[in-house]
DRENZA-363923 format. One line per 10 residues: their letters; for each residue x, y, z of N, C-alpha, C. Coordinates in pm, whole numbers, plus 50000, padded with zeros to 5 digits. Each point is the difference from the previous one (the first is absolute). Layout:
BEGIN
a) X,Y,Z,X,Y,Z,X,Y,Z; ...
This chain:
BEGIN
mltfeklyae) 50741,49513,52258,50128,49930,49990,49989,49886,49899; 50102,49981,49921,50002,49893,49901,50035,49868,50067; 49914,49900,49982,50023,49867,50055,49978,49896,49892; 50052,49881,50020,49976,49893,49905,49852,49965,49996; 49933,50011,50114,49857,49969,50004,49922,50094,49908; 50040,50128,49997,49934,50096,49913,50025,49965,49853; 50122,49959,49968,50032,49962,49864,49923,49875,49959; 49992,49903,50091,49924,49879,49972,49854,50033,49973; 49944,50089,50081,49858,50033,49989,49966,50062,49865; 50091,50080,49946,49975,50069,49873,50061,49927,49881
gheevvffsd) 50071,49890,50026,50056,49919,49892,50125,50055,49936; 50070,50092,50067,50120,50059,49940,50115,49900,49995; 50075,50009,49893,50117,49914,49983,50127,50064,50055; 50008,50133,49988,50128,50064,50032,49978,50149,50029; 50067,50051,50101,50003,50143,50027,50146,50039,50020; 50045,50099,49924,50141,50039,50001,50012,50147,50037; 50093,50030,50091,50029,50137,50039,50131,50043,49936; 50000,50116,49935,50121,50055,49939,50032,50133,50067; 50127,50024,50027,50040,50129,50058,50136,50042,49946; 50016,50130,49984,50126,50056,49955,50013,50137,50064
ascglkaiva) 50084,50010,50103,50013,50124,50076,50058,50113,49916; 50074,49967,49896,50065,50104,49919,49899,50090,49929; 49882,49946,49970,49898,50079,49930,49867,50004,50077; 49997,49939,50118,49880,50001,50081,49895,49900,49956; 50040,49895,49925,49902,49903,49953,49950,49910,50113; 49869,49995,50014,49932,49906,50089,49885,49941,49920; 50015,49878,49953,49902,49939,49910,49960,49862,50049; 49875,49965,49975,49948,49868,50032,49934,49943,49875; 50039,49881,49962,49938,49929,49887,49927,49878,50055; 49871,49990,49968,49920,49885,50041,49958,49921,49878
inntilgpal) 50040,49875,49996,49960,49908,49892,49892,49909,50058; 49879,50016,49952,49889,49924,50056,49986,49862,49939; 49998,49992,49866,49972,49872,49936,50060,50001,49859; 50071,49893,49964,50060,49992,49867,49959,49873,49926; 49885,49946,50034,49952,49879,49932,49980,50024,49851; 49943,50115,49965,49969,50028,49860,50119,50057,49923; 50102,50047,50072,50115,50059,49934,50071,50095,50095; 50100,50074,49951,50072,50093,50088,49906,50105,50057; 50028,50043,50121,49916,50100,50065,50023,50137,49937; 49892,50065,49961,50010,50134,49944,49911,50094,50080
ggtrlwrysd) 50054,50113,50040,49922,50100,50071,50081,50126,50018; 49934,50111,50013,50066,50128,50007,50076,50023,50130; 50082,50104,49996,50068,50047,50120,49934,50130,50044; 49962,50005,50125,49935,50118,50058,50098,50073,50090; 50016,50130,49981,50086,50080,50086,49911,50086,50090; 50015,49981,50131,49908,50067,50094,50072,50028,50131; 49960,50109,50064,50058,50034,50130,49916,49932,50109; 50026,49870,50020,49925,49923,50099,50034,50048,50142; 49903,49990,50089,50021,50045,50137,50098,49911,50076; 49998,49870,49965,50095,49907,50063,50013,49876,49913
ineaitdvlr) 50090,49912,50037,50029,49881,49920,49881,49906,49994; 49922,49992,50106,49886,49909,50002,49893,50044,49901; 49981,50130,49985,49904,50050,49902,50045,49963,49859; 50129,50012,49974,50054,49965,49868,49984,49851,49972; 50026,49917,50100,49987,49855,49984,49855,49962,49972; 49909,50057,50075,49858,49970,49980,49957,50037,49858; 50047,50115,49953,49963,50046,49867,50055,49908,49892; 50128,49965,50009,50061,49920,49894,49944,49858,49998; 49963,49945,50116,49940,49867,50002,49862,50000,49935; 49919,50100,50032,49866,50009,49941,50008,50023,49849
lskgmtykaa) 50087,50092,49961,50010,50035,49858,50052,49883,49917; 50098,49926,50052,50057,49888,49924,49900,49887,49982; 49919,49974,50102,49897,49898,49985,49897,50043,49897; 49966,50128,50001,49907,50052,49901,50052,49982,49858; 50131,50013,49981,50058,49982,49867,49989,49856,49953; 50010,49905,50092,49983,49859,49964,49862,49978,49940; 49898,50053,50067,49863,49983,49953,49976,50078,49871; 50059,50118,49991,49982,50083,49881,50054,49928,49876; 50120,49945,50009,50059,49931,49886,49921,49875,49965; 49957,49927,50103,49927,49875,49976,49866,50024,49932
vsglnlgggk) 49923,50096,50051,49867,50024,49944,50008,50064,49862; 50114,50063,49970,50019,50064,49870,50051,49902,49895; 50030,49876,50040,50048,49901,49906,50146,50013,49964; 50077,50075,50080,50142,50019,49972,50083,49888,50060; 50111,49969,49937,50091,49896,50050,50103,50064,50092; 49950,50062,50105,50084,50073,50095,49952,49972,50141; 50094,50011,50094,49965,49991,50141,49984,50138,50059; 49987,50005,50131,49975,50126,50067,50111,50041,50095; 50042,50123,49988,50098,50057,50090,49983,50150,50008; 50065,50061,50094,49993,50146,50016,50122,50044,50078
aviiadpnek) 50034,50126,49987,50112,50056,50075,49964,50138,50050; 50056,50035,50115,49985,50135,50052,50138,50054,50035; 50017,50128,49974,50120,50072,50043,49956,50103,50103; 50060,49995,50116,49965,50093,50108,50085,50125,49983; 49937,50107,49952,50076,50123,49973,49905,50117,49980; 50053,50119,50006,49926,50121,49969,49996,50015,49848; 49882,50008,49939,49991,50012,49854,50075,50121,49945; 50024,50099,50083,50070,50121,49955,50152,49984,50003; 50047,49885,50046,50144,49979,50013,50049,49880,49919; 49936,49976,49887,50042,49892,49912,50134,50036,49934
sealfrsygr) 50076,49896,49964,50128,50024,49935,50034,49887,49905; 50086,50029,49904,50047,49896,49908,50068,49888,50078; 50082,50037,50099,50074,49900,50076,49905,49904,50072; 49892,50053,50055,49903,49917,50071,49945,49892,49909; 49957,50040,49881,49937,49903,49910,50100,49906,49935; 50122,50047,49975,50100,49910,49944,50042,49897,50104; 50011,50041,50125,50032,49904,50107,49888,49897,50011; 49877,50048,49995,49884,49910,50006,50002,49902,49882; 50034,50049,49882,50007,49913,49882,50104,49890,50015; 50113,50032,50062,50105,49900,50021,49952,49889,50093
fleslngryi) 49923,50039,50102,49945,49899,50091,49897,49912,49927; 49916,50063,49917,49900,49921,49925,50067,49898,49909; 50113,50039,49942,50072,49907,49912,50040,49874,50075; 50024,50010,50130,50043,49883,50079,49887,49899,50019; 49876,50038,49970,49888,49907,50015,49983,49909,49878; 50086,50018,49901,50006,49908,49884,49869,49990,49922; 49922,50107,49996,49880,50000,49919,49876,49947,50068; 50012,49962,50128,49879,49954,50071,49902,50114,50024; 50053,50122,50005,49914,50118,50016,50036,50103,49894; 49897,50049,49931,50015,50103,49897,49918,50120,50045
taedvnigve) 50059,50116,49998,49929,50116,50053,49952,50093,49890; 49920,50098,50040,49945,50100,49908,49961,50123,50082; 49931,50094,49938,49961,50122,50069,49888,49977,50101; 50001,50081,50104,49887,50009,50093,50003,50141,50058; 49939,50019,50113,49987,50133,50058,50137,50066,50018; 50011,50124,49950,50120,50083,50011,50120,49947,49922; 49976,49910,49906,50106,49949,49913,49964,50035,49856; 50092,50067,49931,49976,50039,49861,50093,49929,49903; 49981,50029,49872,50080,49935,49896,50149,50030,50019; 50033,50122,50041,50141,50035,50023,50061,49912,50109
diehiftetn) 49922,49973,50105,50049,49912,50107,50020,49858,49949; 49905,49954,49919,50010,49867,49940,50125,49990,49913; 50030,50107,49928,50119,50000,49917,50127,49981,50083; 50005,50061,50116,50117,49982,50088,50010,49854,50047; 49887,49940,50035,50000,49859,50040,50046,49913,49883; 49952,50034,49881,50032,49924,49879,50149,50004,49968; 50070,50102,50047,50144,50007,49981,50071,49881,50064; 49940,49949,50109,50065,49895,50079,49938,49862,49986; 49879,49992,49947,49934,49868,49988,49903,50000,49884; 49986,49886,49939,49902,49982,49893,49863,49961,50055
nvcgvakthg) 49993,49975,50131,49876,49951,50060,49911,50116,50044; 49962,50081,49901,49917,50116,50025,49917,50029,49875; 49875,50041,50021,49910,50035,49890,49960,50147,50011; 49939,50051,49894,49962,50140,49999,50116,50090,49961; 50100,49941,49938,50116,50074,49950,49954,50094,49888; 50070,50109,49980,49965,50096,49895,49989,49930,49864; 49909,50049,49918,49977,49938,49869,50124,50006,49913; 50084,50100,50019,50124,50012,49921,50097,49886,50029; 49980,49931,50112,50087,49887,50034,49927,49866,49990; 49893,49998,49922,49929,49875,49974,49894,49966,50101
gsgnpspyta) 49969,50095,50090,49898,49974,50101,49864,50057,49962; 49911,50003,50098,49863,50046,49976,49972,50135,50063; 50098,50057,50072,49980,50131,50058,49904,50000,50118; 49937,50112,50023,49909,50019,50113,49876,49911,49984; 49972,49911,50097,49884,49911,49987,49868,50065,50041; 50003,50122,50054,49878,50061,50054,49884,50007,49901; 50022,50040,49875,49887,50005,49907,49932,49865,49979; 50077,49893,50008,49943,49867,49980,49927,49952,50126; 50054,50036,50115,49927,49971,50125,49866,50071,49998; 50000,50128,49962,49877,50078,49996,49901,49943,49898
rgvfrgieas) 50051,49956,49886,49912,49943,49897,49932,49874,50051; 50076,49916,50073,49942,49878,50056,49892,50031,50102; 50026,50099,50086,49899,50040,50100,49876,50053,49929; 50021,50077,49894,49886,50051,49923,49917,49886,49944; 50066,49896,49949,49926,49883,49949,49926,49929,50114; 50062,49996,50119,49934,49941,50115,49877,50079,50042; 50010,50132,49992,49884,50085,50029,49889,49975,49898; 50037,49989,49874,49900,49971,49896,49930,49867,50027; 50077,49898,50037,49939,49870,50030,49906,50011,50119; 50040,50076,50101,49916,50018,50119,49871,50073,49964
ltkvygdrsv) 50009,50101,49915,49880,50071,49955,49908,49907,49921; 50060,49913,49920,49921,49902,49926,49921,49911,50095; 50067,49957,50105,49935,49913,50099,49889,50073,50074; 50024,50124,50041,49903,50073,50083,49891,50067,49918; 50038,50061,49887,49904,50080,49924,49961,49939,49865; 50071,49893,49959,49969,49939,49871,50059,50074,49882; 50089,50095,50024,50061,50081,49894,50141,50037,50045; 50099,49977,49917,50138,50023,50040,50042,50146,49994; 49920,50086,49939,50038,50139,49980,50012,50076,50133; 50105,50083,50010,50017,50084,50118,49934,50137,49980
knkvvalqga) 49940,50022,49886,49940,50130,49971,49895,50037,50105; 50014,50120,50055,49910,50055,50102,50008,49928,50135; 50094,49908,50014,50020,49936,50130,50094,50088,50084; 49982,49997,50132,50082,50078,50091,50102,49907,50066; 50127,50035,49986,50108,49920,50057,50074,50084,50103; 50009,49948,50122,50076,50065,50107,50138,49936,50005; 50100,50072,49956,50134,49946,49981,50091,50049,50113; 50052,49907,50076,50088,50033,50113,50145,49977,49961; 50074,50108,49981,50140,49987,49961,50022,50050,49858; 50072,50111,49986,50019,50063,49869,50143,49988,49950
gsvgrnlgel) 50066,49892,50035,50135,49975,49952,49999,49959,49854; 50106,49935,49957,50014,49965,49859,49887,49910,49950; 49970,49893,50074,49893,49910,49959,49864,50069,50011; 49976,50069,50113,49874,50069,50018,49974,50103,49893; 50104,50074,49963,49983,50103,49896,49968,49937,49864; 50069,49891,49967,49970,49932,49873,49859,49944,49999; 49957,49946,50115,49864,49949,50009,49900,50114,49988; 50028,50111,50067,49912,50116,49991,49982,50048,49858; 50108,50002,49922,49992,50041,49860,49910,49907,49920; 50015,49869,50022,49916,49903,49928,49853,50020,50036
lykngakvlf) 49972,50019,50128,49863,50020,50043,49941,50127,49939; 50077,50108,50003,49955,50128,49945,49973,49990,49849; 50094,49941,49928,49986,49990,49854,49882,49913,49959; 49956,49913,50091,49887,49913,49969,49871,50045,50067; 50000,50123,50052,49875,50061,50043,49964,49989,50146; 50090,49954,50084,49968,49988,50143,50022,50134,50071; 49934,50017,50112,50023,50113,50090,50095,49953,50109; 50110,50072,50020,50103,49954,50092,50010,50093,50121; 49987,49941,50118,50034,50065,50126,50132,49939,50045; 50090,50081,50056,50130,49942,50036,50057,50067,50123
tdinekniqa) 50098,49931,50059,50073,50056,50113,50144,49953,49996; 50087,50077,50064,50140,49964,50017,50057,50094,50106; 50112,49961,50058,50061,50085,50103,50122,50074,49946; 50035,49974,49875,50116,50062,49937,49954,50111,49905; 50041,50123,50027,49953,50113,49921,50043,49989,49853; 50119,49948,49976,50048,49982,49863,49910,49902,49925; 49963,49891,50065,49909,49903,49938,49863,50062,49973; 49953,50079,50093,49868,50063,49987,49996,50090,49877; 50101,50084,49984,50003,50093,49888,50014,49926,49867; 50084,49898,49997,50018,49922,49877,49870,49929,49962
fkeavpnaef) 49927,49951,50100,49875,49931,49974,49896,50096,49943; 49991,50119,50057,49903,50100,49951,50027,50037,49855; 50128,50006,49963,50035,50031,49861,49964,49886,49906; 50019,49876,50047,49974,49883,49915,49851,49966,49992; 49927,50033,50106,49857,49964,50007,49920,50128,50026; 49965,50073,49893,49938,50132,50016,49869,50003,50080; 49925,49891,50000,49871,50001,50071,50013,49949,50144; 50122,49977,50045,50021,49941,50132,49964,50099,50111; 49940,49947,50105,49965,50080,50117,50078,49947,50121; 50078,50086,50062,50081,49960,50114,49917,49997,50128
vssdeiydvn) 50020,49895,50081,49940,49992,50133,50111,49965,50098; 49977,50021,50128,50102,49971,50100,50023,49849,50012; 50113,49965,50057,50035,49858,50012,49903,49924,50089; 49936,50066,50093,49902,49934,50085,49862,49998,49935; 49968,50103,49926,49867,50012,49938,49977,49898,49890; 50107,49946,49942,49987,49908,49886,49915,49878,50034; 49996,49961,50128,49921,49882,50040,49851,50029,50007; 49963,50126,50004,49861,50038,50023,49926,50047,49875; 50071,50016,49889,49935,50054,49880,49909,49896,49936; 49893,50047,49940,49910,49913,49924,50065,49972,49865
cdvyapcalg) 50019,49872,49969,50067,49965,49876,49957,49860,49955; 50032,49970,49876,49977,49864,49949,50117,49909,50034; 50122,50056,49992,50122,49921,50020,50093,50073,50096; 50045,49928,50102,50110,50049,50084,50126,49930,49951; 50100,50081,49956,50121,49944,49940,50122,50038,50083; 50040,49914,50096,50120,50027,50078,50126,49979,49916; 50081,50104,49987,50120,49992,49917,50123,50052,50073; 49997,49996,50134,50115,50042,50079,50051,49879,50078; 50024,50015,50128,50044,49887,50081,49881,49913,50040; 50029,49883,50057,49897,49901,50027,49922,50021,50127
atindktidr) 49911,49902,50026,49922,49991,50124,49905,50116,50021; 49953,50064,49892,49904,50109,50017,49857,49948,50020; 49979,49870,49976,49871,49938,50033,50019,49936,50137; 49955,50068,50102,50025,49955,50137,49879,50030,50088; 50011,49967,50127,49887,50017,50092,49954,50145,50010; 50091,50095,49981,49965,50141,50013,49935,50058,49875; 50028,49940,49884,49953,50059,49874,49886,49924,49933; 49989,49871,50025,49914,49917,49918,49853,50040,50007; 49954,50045,50116,49860,50041,50012,49974,50139,49944; 50105,50071,49967,49984,50135,49944,49986,49998,49848
lkckivagaa) 50041,49889,49937,50000,49995,49854,49859,50010,49943; 49984,50085,49898,49871,50018,49933,50020,49972,49851; 50034,49876,49971,50030,49960,49863,49939,49863,49972; 50000,49962,49874,49955,49867,49959,50117,49907,49972; 50117,50061,49976,50116,49923,49956,50126,50053,50068; 50088,49908,50041,50136,50035,50042,50095,49937,49900; 50072,50084,49927,50093,49951,49898,50110,50101,49980; 50122,49966,50040,50110,50095,49988,50134,49932,49984; 50106,50080,50000,50134,49950,49971,50081,49967,50124; 49963,50051,50117,50080,49979,50121,50010,49852,50035
nnqldetrhg) 50114,49961,50054,50017,49863,50047,49941,49984,50140; 49951,49880,50028,49950,49967,50135,49896,50100,50050; 49896,50021,49922,49898,50099,50033,49919,49962,50123; 49981,49870,50022,49927,49953,50117,50095,49996,50119; 49965,50067,50108,50084,49994,50119,50007,49858,50054; 49887,49929,49994,49992,49859,50036,49909,49932,49899; 50020,49871,49979,49920,49931,49899,49851,50003,50032; 49965,50008,50128,49858,50004,50037,49930,50124,49944; 50076,50102,49967,49938,50120,49944,49944,49973,49859; 50054,49898,49932,49944,49961,49872,49859,49944,50015
eilrqkgily) 49978,49922,50106,49868,49946,50028,49904,50111,50042; 50050,50098,50076,49916,50111,50042,49954,50081,49879; 50091,50024,49904,49961,50070,49878,49888,49925,49928; 50015,49869,49994,49898,49918,49934,49866,50014,50070; 50000,49997,50132,49876,50013,50076,49936,50136,49981; 50082,50102,49976,49949,50135,49978,49955,50023,49856; 50017,49898,49915,49959,50013,49861,50099,50079,49915; 50126,50006,50044,50104,50070,49925,50088,49896,49931; 50010,50010,49868,50083,49908,49923,50146,50039,50013; 50084,49904,50036,50143,50025,50016,50076,49927,49891
apdylinagg) 50078,50077,49922,50089,49941,49901,50140,49994,50062; 50045,49883,50044,50126,49990,50074,50117,50068,49930; 50081,50070,50079,50109,50079,49946,50095,49918,49916; 50041,49883,50049,50101,49924,49926,49944,49936,49874; 49869,50005,49984,49937,49955,49876,50005,50110,49894; 49961,50122,50038,49986,50105,49899,50120,50093,49990; 50093,49997,50097,50117,50088,49987,50121,49927,49944; 49976,49887,49934,50110,49918,49948,50054,50050,49867; 49946,50109,49947,50045,50048,49870,50148,50035,49997; 50049,50061,50108,50142,50034,50005,50088,49877,50001
lmnvsiefeg) 49958,49898,50075,50075,49875,50004,49998,49932,49863; 49883,49999,49937,49991,49942,49866,50095,50071,49904; 50001,50132,50009,50082,50080,49910,50148,49967,50015; 50050,50001,50123,50143,49975,50017,50036,49854,49973; 49903,49908,50020,50029,49858,49976,50030,49973,49854; 49948,50083,49913,50022,49980,49856,50144,50029,49962; 50073,50071,50085,50142,50023,49973,50076,49868,49988; 49948,49894,50059,50066,49869,49991,50013,49955,49854; 49898,50032,49921,49995,49947,49863,50016,50107,49893; 50018,50123,50041,50011,50110,49905,49876,50087,50007
wsdskatrmv) 50013,50120,50056,49885,50084,50030,49949,50076,49877; 49869,50015,49992,49939,50093,49904,49872,50053,50063; 49965,50122,49966,49881,50063,50057,49873,49923,49963; 49991,49957,49876,49878,49930,49956,49983,49868,50074; 50111,49930,50023,49995,49872,50073,49957,50024,50145; 50056,50103,50062,49966,50032,50138,49853,50041,50012; 49954,50081,49908,49861,50048,50003,49902,49885,49985; 50028,49909,49907,49911,49885,49980,49991,49917,50128; 50113,49978,50066,50000,49919,50121,49923,50071,50112; 50025,50129,50016,49933,50074,50107,49849,50001,49980
dtiydttlki) 49957,50008,49877,49855,50006,49972,49927,49871,50039; 50073,49890,50018,49936,49875,50042,49948,50009,50144; 50043,50102,50074,49954,50016,50138,49848,50017,50006; 49942,50058,49897,49854,50016,49997,49931,49864,50007; 50039,49908,49911,49936,49868,49997,50033,49917,50125; 50125,50011,50048,50038,49925,50121,49918,50046,50119; 49978,50130,50010,49921,50054,50111,49856,49949,49995; 49942,49999,49883,49864,49946,49987,49996,49851,50036; 50106,49927,49963,50007,49858,50035,50003,49982,50152; 50075,50085,50069,50008,49993,50146,49864,50030,50062
fqisdeqdvp) 49931,50099,49947,49867,50032,50052,49906,49881,49984; 50013,49929,49889,49917,49881,49975,50031,49890,50101; 50129,49977,50026,50039,49899,50100,49945,50037,50137; 50008,50127,50033,49947,50049,50128,49852,49967,50013; 49924,50024,49894,49856,49971,50004,49974,49850,50008; 50071,49923,49918,49975,49856,49996,50040,49931,50130; 50108,50045,50061,50049,49938,50123,49942,50066,50125; 49927,50111,49980,49940,50075,50111,50107,50040,50102; 50108,50060,49948,50109,50048,50086,50032,50144,49961; 50062,50077,50091,50041,50136,49965,50095,50000,49881
vhkatdmlae) 50003,50110,49926,50082,50008,49880,50148,49978,50032; 50048,50056,50111,50142,49982,50030,50033,49853,50026; 49905,49925,50056,50021,49858,50023,50000,49924,49868; 49912,50039,49909,49995,49935,49869,50132,50023,49925; 50056,50118,50013,50128,50031,49936,50111,49915,50060; 50000,49989,50133,50098,49915,50067,49990,49855,49952; 49878,49951,49987,49978,49861,49960,50060,49974,49863; 49980,50093,49905,50053,49983,49866,50153,49999,50001; 50058,50093,50076,50147,50008,50008,50058,49877,50067; 49942,49959,50113,50053,49887,50075,49988,49870,49922
ariesirqik) 49893,49985,49924,49982,49878,49919,50110,49989,49895; 50035,50114,49939,50105,49997,49898,50136,49969,50062; 50030,50064,50113,50128,49974,50066,50011,49854,50042; 49894,49945,50056,50003,49862,50048,50016,49901,49885; 49937,50029,49886,50012,49909,49887,50143,49993,49949; 50071,50114,50001,50139,50001,49955,50093,49946,50108; 49962,50017,50127,50081,49946,50109,50016,49848,49985; 49900,49934,49945,50002,49855,49986,50106,49952,49901; 50040,50090,49909,50093,49955,49896,50138,50062,50011; 50018,50098,50090,50131,50064,50012,50016,50059,50139
gsylgniphr) 50124,50035,50033,50028,50063,50129,50020,50149,49985; 50064,50060,50098,50025,50144,49997,50105,50034,49896; 49996,50125,49954,50096,50048,49902,50135,50024,50068; 50106,49943,49946,50131,50007,50064,50093,50103,49936; 49958,50056,49887,50085,50098,49934,50103,49934,49910; 50088,50084,49941,50109,49954,49915,49954,49932,49872; 49876,50020,49962,49951,49947,49873,49995,50116,49901; 50072,49991,49888,50006,50113,49907,49866,50020,49930; 49925,50101,50042,49870,50027,49939,49978,50149,49981; 50101,50079,50032,49976,50142,50019,50021,50083,49875
fpgrkkrh) 49912,50088,49974,50009,50114,49911,50090,49981,49878; 49950,49939,49896,50082,49982,49880,50045,50134,49943; 50127,50009,49970,50051,50119,49935,50021,50118,50092; 49979,49983,50130,50013,50112,50092,50123,49979,50087; 50080,50101,50014,50121,49990,50080,49998,50107,50109; 50065,49968,50111,50011,50097,50108,50069,50126,49951; 49966,50112,50066,50069,50125,49971,50140,49996,50062; 50092,50064,49935,50138,50009,50054,50052,50141,49976
């Protein structure tokens, strides 16, 4: 159940429920922190079992976006949205209604793609509000952010390999990739093209077939078996909390580095990984490539600009590993420390973002 005490504990500023019976819209927007700027985070469409599951997910995800933006050096806050619906029953009306509600937030929250949301859906939202990123390139946007998310995770894996093996190359390394969706498939292609051996799993047959076509050397394993394979890197790229009490002792890897949000079921699992000698590259540190990519729409997007920014994840990840060693703390704690220090320094000179400040997308107009 959502309570003020829960919001206080996680530092959330605002949680908004949107509904429209005419199209079946049930949406929740959580704005966690806007000290650094307007909250930016994707919208996830999922068939949640109940409202409490949806609330728990959106609160966790929005807080993660705050840390992701802060550690990436972006002038953005953290927010997230979920739409409770069957992914097979999406409609133009649903997303246009959602866009109209987002417009009422006056720019405090800007959305983008997430699970089960594609560029076409973003275009429908864009019809009703300018507070959306990942718009089609033909309309001045950056399009699908998945390739950039995957590129950032790949750079994070390279940094992790540098730390563990002294060499950033993935050649001849074995990567167990959980989740063969858009980001997972793009990551698999990068790994394959650079000489890695890829083991993968997914529960969607369409994703499985597409992955096999994109990654010719990929070997499929069952969704349960993925935790038991011998590998150099375990790369979770589906839903979160796969590092938990049931799986953590089964892992046979040196590195955990993937695209999924909230990979640790509880923060204590980060310390357990450290004790087991497994290097963890926190998700919100290395999966920030998609956020970086869409953030550039603020100033005028270009592929070269996005690529240069995403590639900085390699050096930032190595910096976090160094802080972890120097402070003798788990890597996820070192990442938190860097993000929190930046937020606190800006908190001293400004308050929360109130919206209504003209800063958005030069030369870009809503669709009509």
